[in-house]
C-alpha positions as a Markdown table, in Angstrom:
| # | Residue | x | y | z |
|---|---|---|---|---|
| 1 | Unk | -6.5 | -69.9 | -31.6 |
| 2 | Unk | -3.7 | -69.0 | -33.8 |
| 3 | Unk | -3.3 | -69.7 | -37.6 |
| 4 | Unk | -0.3 | -70.8 | -39.2 |
| 5 | Unk | 1.2 | -68.9 | -42.3 |
| 6 | Unk | 0.5 | -71.1 | -44.5 |
| 7 | Unk | -3.4 | -71.0 | -44.3 |
| 8 | Unk | -3.4 | -66.7 | -44.4 |
| 9 | Unk | -0.5 | -67.6 | -48.0 |
| 10 | Unk | -3.0 | -69.7 | -48.8 |
| 11 | Unk | -6.0 | -67.7 | -48.7 |
| 12 | Unk | -4.1 | -64.1 | -49.7 |
| 13 | Unk | -3.6 | -66.2 | -53.3 |
| 14 | Unk | -6.8 | -67.0 | -53.5 |
| 15 | Unk | -7.6 | -63.5 | -53.5 |
| 16 | Unk | -4.9 | -62.4 | -56.1 |
| 17 | Unk | -6.1 | -65.2 | -57.7 |
| 18 | Unk | -9.7 | -64.0 | -57.6 |
| 19 | Unk | -8.3 | -60.0 | -58.2 |
| 20 | Unk | -5.9 | -61.4 | -61.8 |
| 21 | Unk | -8.9 | -63.1 | -63.1 |
| 22 | Unk | -11.4 | -60.7 | -62.7 |
| 23 | Unk | -8.9 | -57.9 | -64.3 |
| 24 | Unk | -8.7 | -60.3 | -67.1 |
| 25 | Unk | -12.0 | -60.9 | -67.9 |
| 26 | Unk | -12.6 | -57.7 | -67.6 |
| 27 | Unk | -10.2 | -56.9 | -70.5 |
| 28 | Unk | -11.6 | -59.6 | -72.7 |
| 29 | Unk | -8.9 | -61.7 | -72.6 |
| 30 | Unk | -9.8 | -64.6 | -70.1 |
| 31 | Unk | -12.8 | -65.9 | -69.4 |
| 32 | Unk | -13.5 | -67.6 | -65.8 |
| 33 | Unk | -12.6 | -71.7 | -66.8 |
| 34 | Unk | -13.3 | -73.0 | -63.4 |
| 35 | Unk | -17.0 | -74.9 | -63.9 |
| 36 | Unk | -17.3 | -74.4 | -60.1 |
| 37 | Unk | -16.4 | -70.5 | -59.8 |
| 38 | Unk | -19.0 | -69.9 | -62.4 |
| 39 | Unk | -22.0 | -72.0 | -61.5 |
| 40 | Unk | -21.0 | -70.3 | -56.9 |
| 41 | Unk | -19.8 | -67.6 | -58.2 |
| 42 | Unk | -16.6 | -65.3 | -56.7 |
| 43 | Unk | -18.0 | -64.9 | -52.8 |
| 44 | Unk | -19.0 | -68.6 | -53.0 |
| 45 | Unk | -15.1 | -69.5 | -53.3 |
| 46 | Unk | -13.9 | -67.4 | -51.0 |
| 47 | Unk | -16.1 | -68.6 | -49.0 |
| 48 | Unk | -15.0 | -72.6 | -50.2 |
| 49 | Unk | -11.1 | -71.6 | -50.0 |
| 50 | Unk | -11.4 | -70.5 | -46.4 |
| 51 | Unk | -13.6 | -73.2 | -44.6 |
| 52 | Unk | -11.1 | -75.9 | -46.8 |
| 53 | Unk | -8.5 | -74.0 | -45.1 |
| 54 | Unk | -9.3 | -73.9 | -42.1 |
| 55 | Unk | -10.5 | -77.8 | -41.8 |
| 56 | Unk | -6.8 | -78.2 | -42.8 |
| 57 | Unk | -5.1 | -75.5 | -41.0 |
| 58 | Unk | -7.1 | -77.4 | -37.6 |
| 59 | Unk | -6.0 | -80.9 | -39.1 |
| 60 | Unk | -2.9 | -81.1 | -41.0 |
| 61 | Unk | -1.5 | -77.8 | -41.1 |
| 62 | Unk | 1.4 | -79.0 | -43.6 |
| 63 | Unk | -1.0 | -80.1 | -46.0 |
| 64 | Unk | -1.8 | -76.0 | -46.8 |
| 65 | Unk | 1.7 | -76.5 | -48.7 |
| 66 | Unk | -0.2 | -78.4 | -51.3 |
| 67 | Unk | -3.3 | -75.4 | -52.2 |
| 68 | Unk | -0.1 | -73.3 | -51.8 |
| 69 | Unk | 2.2 | -74.6 | -54.3 |
| 70 | Unk | -1.1 | -74.7 | -56.3 |
| 71 | Unk | -2.5 | -71.1 | -56.2 |
| 72 | Unk | 1.4 | -69.8 | -56.3 |
| 73 | Unk | 1.2 | -71.5 | -59.0 |
| 74 | Unk | -1.7 | -70.2 | -61.0 |
| 75 | Unk | -1.2 | -66.6 | -59.9 |
| 76 | Unk | 1.6 | -66.3 | -61.8 |
| 77 | Unk | 0.2 | -68.1 | -65.1 |
| 78 | Unk | -2.4 | -65.1 | -65.1 |
| 79 | Unk | 0.3 | -62.5 | -63.5 |
| 80 | Unk | 2.3 | -63.5 | -66.3 |
| 81 | Unk | -0.3 | -63.8 | -68.8 |
| 82 | Unk | -1.8 | -60.0 | -68.2 |
| 83 | Unk | 1.6 | -58.9 | -68.6 |
| 84 | Unk | 2.4 | -59.9 | -71.5 |
| 85 | Unk | -1.4 | -59.2 | -73.3 |
| 86 | Unk | -0.8 | -55.9 | -72.5 |
């Protein structure tokens, strides 16, 4: 079973998003705005994204472009916010 590069990119961006958000929260510069993550926690978010991306990778691998683009935008937003606020 070979996983597509988009699967790996989606999950890597998800982890990067979590790390940047955790840093911003720890510094007191941000709060968790996602109610799903606020209720299920980071481990739940990792499991949910992993499961959803695995299903998409099996059924429609090209559809993973959408979460990759969305997570890229979120990571860029968080990174710019982190570097501007420091």
